[in-house]
C-alpha positions in Angstrom: 0.0 0.0 0.0 1.4 3.4 -0.8 2.3 5.6 2.1 -0.2 8.4 2.6 1.0 11.9 3.1 -0.3 13.5 6.2 -2.2 16.6 5.4 -1.5 19.1 8.2 -3.9 21.8 9.1 -3.1 25.0 7.1 -1.5 27.8 9.0 -3.2 31.2 8.7 -2.2 34.6 9.7 -4.4 37.6 10.2 -4.4 39.8 7.2 -6.7 41.7 4.9 -9.7 39.7 3.9 -11.2 42.3 1.5 -10.0 44.1 -1.5 -10.0 47.8 -1.9 -13.6 47.7 -3.2 -14.8 45.6 -0.2 -15.2 42.5 -2.3 -13.9 39.2 -1.0 -11.0 38.0 -3.0 -11.0 34.5 -1.5 -12.5 31.2 -2.8 -16.2 30.7 -2.9 -17.4 28.8 0.2 -20.4 27.1 -1.4 -18.3 25.9 -4.3 -15.5 24.5 -2.1 -18.0 22.8 0.3 -19.8 21.2 -2.7 -16.5 20.0 -4.2 -15.5 18.5 -0.8 -18.7 16.7 -0.3 -18.7 15.3 -3.8 -15.1 14.1 -3.2 -16.1 12.3 0.0 -18.8 10.5 -2.0 -16.2 9.6 -4.6 -14.0 8.2 -1.8 -16.8 6.0 -0.5 -17.5 4.8 -4.1 -13.9 4.1 -4.7 -13.7 2.0 -1.5 -16.7 0.0 -2.6 -15.0 -0.7 -6.0 -11.7 -1.5 -4.2 -13.5 -4.1 -2.0 -14.6 -6.0 -5.2 -11.3 -5.6 -7.0 -12.5 -2.9 -9.4 -10.2 -0.2 -7.9 -6.6 -0.3 -6.7 -5.0 0.9 -3.5 -3.4 3.7 -5.5 -6.8 4.9 -6.8 -8.2 5.0 -3.3 -5.1 6.9 -2.2 -5.5 9.4 -5.1 -9.1 10.1 -4.1 -8.1 10.5 -0.5 -5.4 13.1 -1.6 -8.2 14.9 -3.5 -10.3 14.9 -0.3 -7.4 16.5 1.5 -6.9 19.1 -1.2 -10.7 19.9 -1.2 -10.7 20.1 2.6 -7.8 22.6 2.6 -9.6 24.7 -0.1 -12.7 24.7 2.1 -10.8 25.8 5.2 -9.2 28.6 3.1 -12.6 29.7 1.8 -14.1 29.9 5.3 -11.0 31.6 6.6 -11.4 34.3 3.9 -14.6 35.2 5.8 -13.0 35.0 9.2 -14.7 31.6 10.0 -12.5 29.1 11.9 -12.6 25.4 11.0 -9.8 24.3 13.3 -12.3 22.0 15.1 -12.3 19.9 11.9 -8.5 19.8 11.3 -8.2 16.2 12.6 -10.6 14.8 10.0 -8.1 14.2 7.1 -5.6 12.6 9.5 -8.3 10.3 11.0 -9.4 9.4 7.5 -5.9 8.7 6.4 -5.2 6.4 9.4 -8.4 4.5 8.8 -7.7 4.1 5.1 -4.2 2.8 5.9 -5.7 0.2 8.2 -8.4 -0.8 5.6 -6.0 -0.9 2.6 -3.5 -2.8 4.6 -5.8 -5.8 4.4 -6.7 -7.8 1.3 -9.6 -6.2 -0.6 -13.0 -7.9 0.1 -16.5 -6.9 0.9 -16.0 -8.2 4.5 -13.0 -5.8 5.0 -15.1 -2.9 3.6 -18.0 -3.8 5.9 -15.6 -3.8 8.9 -14.2 -0.3 8.1 -17.0 1.5 6.3 -19.0 2.4 9.4 -15.9 4.4 10.7 -15.4 6.0 7.3 -19.0 7.1 7.4 -18.7 8.3 11.0 -15.7 10.5 10.1 -17.5 11.9 7.1 -20.6 12.5 9.2 -18.6 14.5 11.7 -17.3 16.6 8.8 -20.8 17.2 7.6 -22.1 18.2 11.1 -19.0 20.4 11.5 -19.7 22.2 8.2 -23.4 22.5 9.1 -22.4 24.2 12.3 -20.6 26.8 10.2 -23.7 27.8 8.3 -24.9 30.5 10.7 -21.5 32.1 11.0 -21.3 32.0 7.2 -24.7 33.6 6.8 -23.7 36.3 9.2 -20.3 36.9 7.5 -22.0 37.2 4.1 -24.7 39.6 5.5 -21.9 41.7 7.1 -20.0 41.7 3.9 -23.0 42.9 1.9 -23.8 45.5 4.5 -20.2 46.8 4.3 -20.2 47.0 0.5 -23.3 49.3 0.4 
C-alpha cells in the first residue's frame, strides 16, 4: 500500500480579507464545500469498488489526496470570511489512518464492511461540523453585503 502523506492543518495569519472595493478575494465557500462533499462520495464509491477488485489501493489513495486538497480549499474559503474550521482539522488525518488500516488488508466486501462504518462516521462528523458553520457563514455574508453598500 502506498504511504499516505499527512495533510497538516493549514496555518493562517491575520491579514486583509477584503480588496479595496470591499469584495472578498477568497475562494467561494459554497463551491468549495460542494466539491469537498462530492469528493467524499467519490471516496466511498472508490472504496466499494476496491472491495470487489475494481479499484486499486493507488486509486483510493488518489481520491483521499483529493479529499485533503478539497478540505484545505474549504478551510481557506471559510477563513477568507474569518470563520475558523480548526475544530475539523483532525478529519483528514483520522481518515488517512483508517484508510491505511483498511487498505493494509486484502480487498474484500468483508473488510469494507468492517471499516466503512468508521469512514461514514468521520464523514458525518465533517458534515455536522460544516453544518455548524452555516450560521457564521450567513452572518459573514450579510456583514460583507452591508459593508459594501
